[in-house]
N, C-alpha and C positions, 0 to 999 in steps of 0.2 A: 327897157326892162336891164340891159344888162348891166347899167350905171346904178339900178334899182338896186339888181341883185350883189353888185360891187359895196355899197354901201351897206346893205344888212350885213356881208360877211366884217364889213369892220367892224359894225357896234357889235358883234360876237363877239370879236376877240377881243373888243376893249372890255366887253363886261367877262369874259372869262379870265383876265388879264386881272381887273377890281378885284372879282371872286378869287383865285388864286390869290391876290395880294393879301385882301384879307384873312384867308386862312390863313396865309403865312403869321399875318399878325397876329389870330389870333390863337395860334400853335404859339408862336414865341409868348406869348401872356401868359398863357396856360402855366407854360414851363416856367419862365422865367417873374413873371409877375413878380412874387415876393422877393427877390432880388433888387427890379425897383424899384420897390415902394420901401424899402428898407437902407434904398442906397442914401447919404450924407446928403443931398442933392434933394431930397425929397422934402421941400419946408411945411410939406404939412403934419409929421412926425419928428423933423429937427428942426433942431435951430445952434449954428454956427457950429455945424456936426455933429450936436449932441443931442441922441434921444430924446424926446420931450412928450413920451405917452408909456402907459404901462408900468405893472407894477411885479416885483421876484420875491418869491418866499422862498424857504427852505422847503422838506418832507413835510415840517411840522406845522406850517402856516406862519414862522418867524419871519418878518418882513425885513427884507434885506435889503430894497432899494423899491424906492416911490415916486412920484412928482406928487411934490407939493407947491399949491400956487408956482405952478410951470417951472418950478425949477428939480433939479433933481437931488432927494437927497436918500439916506444910506438907514442902515440899522443904527438904532438909537445905542445899542451895546458896542464898546469901540473895540472891545477884544474880538465882537464878530465881524464887526466892520474888515478889520484887520485878515482874521482866518479862514474868511469868504472870500476876500480882495480877488483871486484869480480864477473864482467862478464866477463871480457878481461882475466884475468888471470896474474899472473907474471911470468918473465923469469926462474925462475925453477919450475916450477908448483907445487905451495905448496898451491894455491889454488883450492879447488873440483871443483868448480863452474864455473872454467876460462874457456872460449871459445876453448883456446890453448891446454887444456889438454881435454876437453871434447867432442869437434868437430875436434880433432885432422886428426881422416880419412878424411873430408871433406879437409880442410887445404890444407891436402897431396895430394890431386888428386884424390884419388884411385878410380879405378875402376875394375869389374872385369875382363878386357879385357887387361888392361897395366898394374894392381897395382897399385903402386904408382908412375908408373915412367913416367914422360913428359921429354921433349927431353930438355927444358930450366930448370929443377928442379925448378921454381915459386910456383906450387903450385894452388891451388885458392883461391877466394876473399869469404869470408863465411861475410854475412851480417845477423848483427843481429837486434832485433825488437826495441831494447832502443836507448833513444834519447839523445844522450852526454850531450848534452845542457840543456833539464830538471833533469837528472842526476846531474852535476853541481849546478843546483838550489837548488835541494833537499838536496843533502851533505852541501853547504853554509846556507841552512836555521837550519840544526842542529846543526849548529857552536860549530862543535868540541865534542860534545857530545853524547854517543853509544846510539846505535838504528837505525832504517831501516824506511826507506819509497821504497813504491813499490807504482804502478799504473799499471793497463794491463786493454784492452779491454776487456769488461765481454761479447764480442758476439765473439769475434774468436781466444781469448785468449793469443794476443802476450800481452807481459811484454813492455811496456813505459818506465819505472824508475825501477831501482832496486840496491838499493843503502845500503850499508851494513859501518856501523861507530862502532869503527874506522878504519880507513884506511892507506894507505902510498903510496909513489909515488913507482911504479916499478923501475924507472930510480936509486933511491937510495933508495933500499927495507931495512928494521932494521934489525939489524946482532942479537938481543937477545931480539926479543920482550916477552912482560911481557906474562905471562897466563892468567891474568885476563883480559885486552886487547883485544887479542886475535885477532890478526890485520889480520893475514890469513884467521878467520871462516866467511864466507857469513852467516851473522846473519838472512837471509831471508828467506832462504832454510836450514840450519842447527841447530838452533836455536828453543827454545822454552819458551814460557813465560809462568806467571799467566795472563790470559784473563781480570781480574775482571768485570767489569759491561759490556763487548762487549758482556759476555756471553750470557746475559740478554735476545738479541737473539735467542739463542738457547731454552732457557727455555719458551720464548713467542710462538717461534714456536709449540715446544711440548704442551701448554696450549690450542692453537689455534684450534690443532688438535683432543684431548683428552679431551679438558673438554667444555662440551658442550655450559656454557652459562658462556664461561668466560668473556664476555665482560658489561657484567651486573652484578658479583660481585665486591664488593665492600670490602676493604682494610683499617686498621686503623693504621697510624702511629702517632703516640702521643709522649708526653713524655715532660719534659724540655726545652733544649736546643737540644737535638735530639729526633729522634724518637726512639722507639725501642719497643720489643715485647717479654715477653717470649716464649723461644723452652724450656719447661723442666724445668729443674735445671737451663738453661743460659738464656742469653738473647742477640737478634738476635739486630743490631744498625743499623740506618740510617744517619748515620753523617749529611746529606744535610737535614735529616729532623727538626721537624716533619713538616709530611704536609698534615696532617689530615686525612678524608678519602675521598678515590681516585680510581680510578678503573683502567684497565691494560694501559687505554689510555693515561692517567697523570702520570701512575708509571713510564712508556718507560722515558716522556718526563724530568721526574723530578729524571729519575732514583732511584728510591725509591727501600733501600733492603728490607724492609719490604713484599711490592707486589711480588717482583721475590721470595725471602726468604719462602716467605706461601706458593707459587703455586710451587715452588719446591718440599713442603713438601706435598702437594697434590699429585702430579703427582707420586714421588718415584725416588728412584734411579734408579730403570732398565729401569725408562721409559726414563730419564737423559741421561742415558749411551749409551739407543739406540739409540738417536736423536743427541750427541755429536758425535758415530759411525759413522751412515748413513750420518752428514755435514761431514765426514774426518778432524774431528777437535780431534779424540783423535786416530786418526793411522796416516798414512805415507800416504802422496798422491806424484805425480811428477810431475816436472818441467823439457820441454826439455828432458824426460826420466832419467832423475836425483832423486834420492828415496828421499824425504825432511824427517827429523826426525820426529818420532810419537810424534804424541799430547798423553793426559794424562788424564781422568777424575777415580778418587776413589770413589767409591758408601758410602756414608756417611751410617748409620744405620737407618734405618725408626724412623721418629721421630725425630732426632736428630738435636744439631745447625750444623753439619757437613754439615748436610744434604742441610739444609736450606742455606748454605756458598756456597755449591758447586753449586746452583742455580742461584747466583748471582755470579759464573768466582773466588770467593775465595776456601779455600779447598787447593786439593792438583790437581786444574785443569792447563792443561801447552796445550798451543797451539803455533803452528806453523805460522809464518808471513802467507808464504803461501798459507798454507791451508785455513787461516781466509778470503786470498782474493778471495780465491777461493770460498767459503761461501758464503761472501756479493757479491757478481759477481754474482749468482745463483738466490741472493733476486732478482736484478735487472734483471737478464734474465729470469722473469716470472715461475722461479722452475726451471731452466736446466744451468748445468754448462759446460763450457770447459776446457779443459785441455792447463793450462799455459805452454807456450813457451817462448823462448828468440833468435833463429836464425829463420830468415826469412826463408820462405816456396819457395823453386823453384821448377821450372819445371811444372811437372803436379799436384806437390802437391799443387803451390799454386791455383790451379784451384779447388780446392775440399776443397767443407765447413769444417770448423770445426766441429769435431766430439763434440754433444752435446750428456747428459746421467740427466736422472730426478733427481733434488737432493731435490727438495721439488716441494710439488703438486703448482696448480699456485693460487688457493686460498691459502694456506698457507703464498707464496711471496708477493699476492697482501694484505693479512692482516699485514703482516710485512712492507713493505712498506708502509703501514695508521700508524704502531706505530714511525714509526721513520721519523718527522717530516720535511717539509722542510725547510730550511735557507732560510729567504730572507732579511738578511742584506749585499750581495751580489747578481753578475749575476749566481751564481752556484744553479744549482737545485739540491741541497743537500741534501740525505738521508745520517744520518751516526748516530752512536753512540760513546760516549764516554765511557772511561773506565781510572779509576784510580785502579791499581792491587798492593794490598798491597805486600811488601816483607816478611816482619819482625819487630820486635819490633824497633826503632829508622833508620831504613831506609827509605830515599826518595821511593815512591811507581812508577813503571813505569807509566808512559802517554800513553794511546793509545789512536786513531781515528781510526774508520773504518767507511767504506761503499761506496757510488758511488753517481754519480750525470748523472742525465738525461737529458743532456743540446744537443739541437740536433744534431747529426753527432757528440757526442761526450762521445761516450760509455763507462766511465771510472770508474772503482775498485778502490780503494786503501786501504790501512792500513800503518799507522805509528805509531811507538812505540819510545818513548825518555827513554832510562831509569833511572832511578832515578833522575828523576827529578818532580815527583809533580800530577799535575791534568790532565788529558789528555784535558781537555775545554781550560785550560790555555795554556799550551805546545804543545800537539801534533796537535789541530785544528790550529793554524795557522799555522802551517806547512802544513798541507795537502792545506789548502786555495790557500798558495803560489803558491805550487808546481799545484793544479788544473787549476788555472789560467794562471798559463803559458802552461801550456799542450792545454786548448780552444784555446790558442792567436798563436799558435806555424801551 
């Protein structure tokens, strides 16, 4: 009898172990099944590491990539292929943000019941939020220069335009791309740049919150052919000056280094670092689940010229374009930010409002909006900040232009960066206006 009882207990233990093992496997399948299905070792949907199912379109249904006779083909227009490369990807999955790599499980048609199996083995259609014509306009406006153009809907988080240059035609990929050109790199998500005067938005936000009389403070930008002020044994230079006596409002309009350098000295490095981190500019954020490159903010010593320079976006500041886009979008959206994405939501997801999170107080966002004057030269209700980010002696600076428009029905935030090209006002701003004009007329 004891022997029967012992055997019964052993069987029950084996059954329990089997159930636990099966439960563990099913749980991992539910959580990781889509990753397994989209692995290049899955011969059902991959051939030599290349996805062989699914179709990718832009927001208007323009076909960007599909399978034809078992082979991957791309858009018929070469300009569309080049301008959407970093959103769609290349045939060999060299681009980390390409839809063929990032959204492989969606393209394969994976579900928990049938896995990646389908009768016709054609996969599914993935629709991106980007507008291929807008991307083409942006790439043409860059005129072959290295840089980034991004436009998003700051209320929903949809990315309408995501262009990284240099690019190439995926039908004819480069055989030996140079490390400097880095055409496989999506600069919008995986590159960081010194922000130049666009960082003055961060310094201004901290000043609005922390300095009670900030709007009544006066600064002196005086000198001969330029503005300058002593910081210890060093000089803080305002190359656009001298501006005379001015406050924070005019200081933002004329982008006076003296104003924001002295505000940085008063606020201190800890406060500036706190705000850069809170706004996601010195950390990493996510775009369609992809972790962006981290930004950077180095604290200058109290009272030092390095602290003053950091407050105007120089010293060792670095910012990812996507993170800046998210930040300026929050200013436009009464201080609330939304997650950026470039794959359209389907099914129940499409009925769920975008998740928002407060990045700035409504008062701070309103204060920043008043500081960034509306441009009246066009029909764009444009709130924006230029930046001319110095790289080093003898090297042309990076040109920045970032902000948003308030045109009814067109809640668009944007960022434009043109590498080693000069002034943000002269180089980056015209590109932004061209793309935004196209966006509101489409």
